[in-house]
C-alpha positions in Angstrom: 99.9 -128.2 -46.3 97.3 -128.3 -48.8 97.0 -124.6 -50.7 93.7 -122.9 -50.5 92.3 -122.1 -54.0 92.0 -118.4 -54.9 88.3 -117.5 -54.4 86.6 -117.4 -57.9 86.1 -114.2 -59.3 82.1 -112.8 -60.4 81.5 -113.4 -63.4 80.6 -110.5 -65.6 77.0 -111.3 -65.6 77.0 -110.9 -61.8 79.1 -107.8 -61.9 76.5 -106.2 -63.8 73.6 -107.4 -61.7 75.0 -106.1 -58.7 75.8 -102.7 -60.1 71.7 -102.8 -61.8 70.6 -103.5 -58.2 72.5 -100.8 -56.5 71.6 -98.4 -58.7 67.9 -99.2 -58.3 68.4 -99.1 -54.5 70.3 -95.7 -54.6 67.3 -94.4 -56.4 64.6 -95.9 -54.2 66.7 -94.2 -51.2 66.4 -90.8 -52.9 62.4 -91.6 -53.8 61.3 -93.0 -50.6 63.2 -90.3 -48.8 61.7 -87.5 -50.5 58.0 -88.8 -50.6 57.7 -91.5 -47.7 56.7 -95.2 -48.2 52.9 -94.5 -49.1 53.9 -91.7 -51.8 56.6 -93.0 -53.8 55.8 -95.6 -56.5 57.6 -97.8 -58.5 57.3 -95.9 -61.6 58.8 -92.9 -59.7 62.2 -95.4 -58.7 62.3 -96.6 -62.0 62.6 -92.9 -63.6 64.9 -91.9 -60.8 67.0 -94.6 -62.3 66.5 -94.3 -65.6 65.2 -97.9 -66.2 61.9 -99.4 -67.7 59.2 -100.1 -64.6 59.5 -103.9 -65.7 63.5 -103.8 -64.8 62.9 -103.0 -61.4 60.5 -106.0 -60.9 63.2 -108.3 -62.4 65.1 -107.1 -59.4 62.6 -106.7 -56.6 59.1 -108.2 -56.3 57.2 -105.2 -55.1 57.3 -101.5 -53.6 57.8 -103.3 -50.2 60.6 -105.5 -51.1 62.7 -102.6 -52.8 61.7 -100.3 -50.0 63.1 -102.7 -47.0 66.4 -103.8 -49.3 66.9 -99.9 -49.6 66.1 -98.7 -45.9 68.5 -101.9 -45.1 71.2 -100.9 -47.6 71.4 -97.4 -46.0 71.5 -98.5 -42.7 74.3 -101.5 -43.4 76.6 -99.1 -44.6 76.2 -96.8 -41.0 76.6 -99.7 -39.2 79.8 -100.4 -41.0 81.0 -96.9 -40.6 80.1 -96.8 -37.2 81.6 -100.0 -36.0 84.9 -99.2 -37.7 85.1 -95.6 -35.6 84.2 -96.7 -32.4 86.0 -99.8 -32.4 89.3 -97.8 -33.3 88.8 -95.5 -30.3 91.1 -95.4 -27.6 88.8 -94.5 -24.8 85.1 -94.3 -24.1 85.1 -90.6 -24.5 86.6 -91.3 -27.7 84.5 -93.7 -28.7 81.1 -91.7 -27.9 82.6 -88.9 -29.8 83.4 -91.3 -32.3 79.4 -92.2 -32.5 78.3 -88.8 -32.7 80.7 -87.8 -35.3 80.3 -90.9 -38.0 76.4 -90.4 -37.8 76.1 -86.5 -38.0 78.5 -86.9 -41.0 76.7 -89.7 -42.3 73.3 -88.3 -42.4 74.5 -84.8 -43.8 75.9 -86.8 -46.4 72.6 -89.0 -47.3 69.7 -86.9 -46.2 67.2 -89.3 -47.7 68.6 -92.1 -45.5 67.8 -90.0 -42.5 64.1 -89.0 -44.1 63.5 -93.0 -44.7 64.6 -93.6 -41.1 62.2 -91.2 -39.7 59.2 -92.8 -42.0 60.3 -96.5 -40.9 60.1 -95.3 -37.1 56.3 -93.7 -37.9 55.4 -97.1 -40.0 56.4 -99.1 -37.0 54.4 -97.2 -34.4 51.5 -97.1 -36.8 51.3 -100.5 -38.8 49.0 -103.0 -37.1 50.5 -105.8 -39.5 52.8 -107.8 -37.6 56.3 -107.8 -39.1 59.8 -107.8 -39.2 61.5 -105.0 -37.4 64.3 -103.9 -39.7 64.3 -100.7 -37.9 64.6 -102.1 -34.5 67.1 -104.3 -35.7 69.4 -101.3 -37.1 69.3 -99.7 -34.1 70.6 -102.7 -32.3 73.4 -103.2 -34.8 74.4 -99.7 -35.0 74.5 -99.8 -31.0 76.5 -103.1 -30.8 80.2 -101.3 -30.8 79.1 -98.6 -28.2 77.5 -101.0 -25.8 81.0 -103.3 -25.8 82.8 -100.1 -25.2 80.7 -99.1 -22.4 80.9 -102.8 -20.9 84.9 -102.8 -21.2 84.9 -99.1 -19.3 82.7 -100.2 -16.8 85.1 -103.1 -16.0 87.8 -100.5 -16.1 86.2 -98.2 -13.7 86.3 -95.4 -16.6 82.5 -94.7 -16.2 80.2 -95.3 -13.5 78.6 -98.5 -13.2 75.6 -98.2 -15.7 73.7 -100.7 -17.8 75.8 -100.5 -21.1 72.6 -101.0 -23.5 70.7 -98.3 -21.7 74.3 -95.8 -22.0 74.6 -97.1 -25.7 70.9 -96.2 -26.1 70.9 -92.8 -24.3 74.0 -91.5 -26.7 71.9 -92.6 -29.7 68.9 -91.1 -28.9 70.8 -87.9 -28.1 72.7 -88.2 -31.1 69.6 -88.9 -33.4 67.7 -85.4 -31.5 71.1 -83.5 -32.5 71.2 -84.5 -35.9 67.1 -84.0 -36.4 67.9 -80.3 -35.2 70.7 -79.4 -37.7 68.8 -81.6 -40.7 65.8 -79.5 -39.9 67.5 -75.9 -39.2 69.9 -76.8 -41.8 72.4 -75.5 -39.4 75.6 -74.2 -41.0 77.1 -73.7 -37.4 80.6 -75.5 -36.7 79.2 -79.2 -36.1 82.8 -80.1 -34.5 82.3 -77.3 -31.4 78.2 -78.8 -31.5 79.5 -82.6 -31.5 82.3 -81.2 -28.5 79.5 -79.8 -26.6 77.5 -82.9 -26.7 80.4 -85.6 -26.1 81.1 -83.4 -23.0 77.5 -83.3 -21.5 77.6 -87.1 -22.2 80.7 -87.4 -20.6 80.1 -85.2 -17.6 76.8 -87.9 -16.7 78.7 -90.8 -16.7 81.7 -90.0 -14.6 82.6 -91.5 -11.6 81.7 -89.5 -8.7 81.5 -89.9 -4.6 78.0 -90.6 -3.5 76.6 -89.4 -0.2 78.9 -91.7 1.8 81.8 -90.9 0.3 82.5 -94.2 -1.8 83.1 -93.7 -5.3 79.9 -94.6 -7.6 
């Protein structure tokens, strides 16, 4: 059998370009998270990244372009972390807890990403110009693993027969409210205990139970 050639190593210039782009995106996430899209400026992003304003335009043609790239970078990272934890879970209950845990930990460590997410939801609701819904795509990606876990659990009779997509979105919405409360209140309460309570609350509503005819539902 022919031996596959090893993948080509990126050039020094490619590595440097990727690094500079990441630096700009990290700076943009902080600026957009603090100011929102309308109040943020390319000058502020350049200052945060400690580069000249012209350098920003070498990588991104507009404020909207860097905003969308910065938002997507944060959401892609959260998607990866969520998928890893949810897919590694041994049961649907563990998957629910993993989903909540990873989002709480991520947004507490990256509050700017959460603020960008809130800004983006608001922009999607108020922007009358049709455009690609990055926010909607992120939500679908974040709940993908949970939808699949619900589908398997329903087939195995582990939970009641619910719509997997609706169940995953319900967990998503409950988690979003939980994260918002902790961030807004700057809560220092025991996150693990609160996550356990939320997981149990969700789990109680999903367990199969007898209906009025005595059958399991």
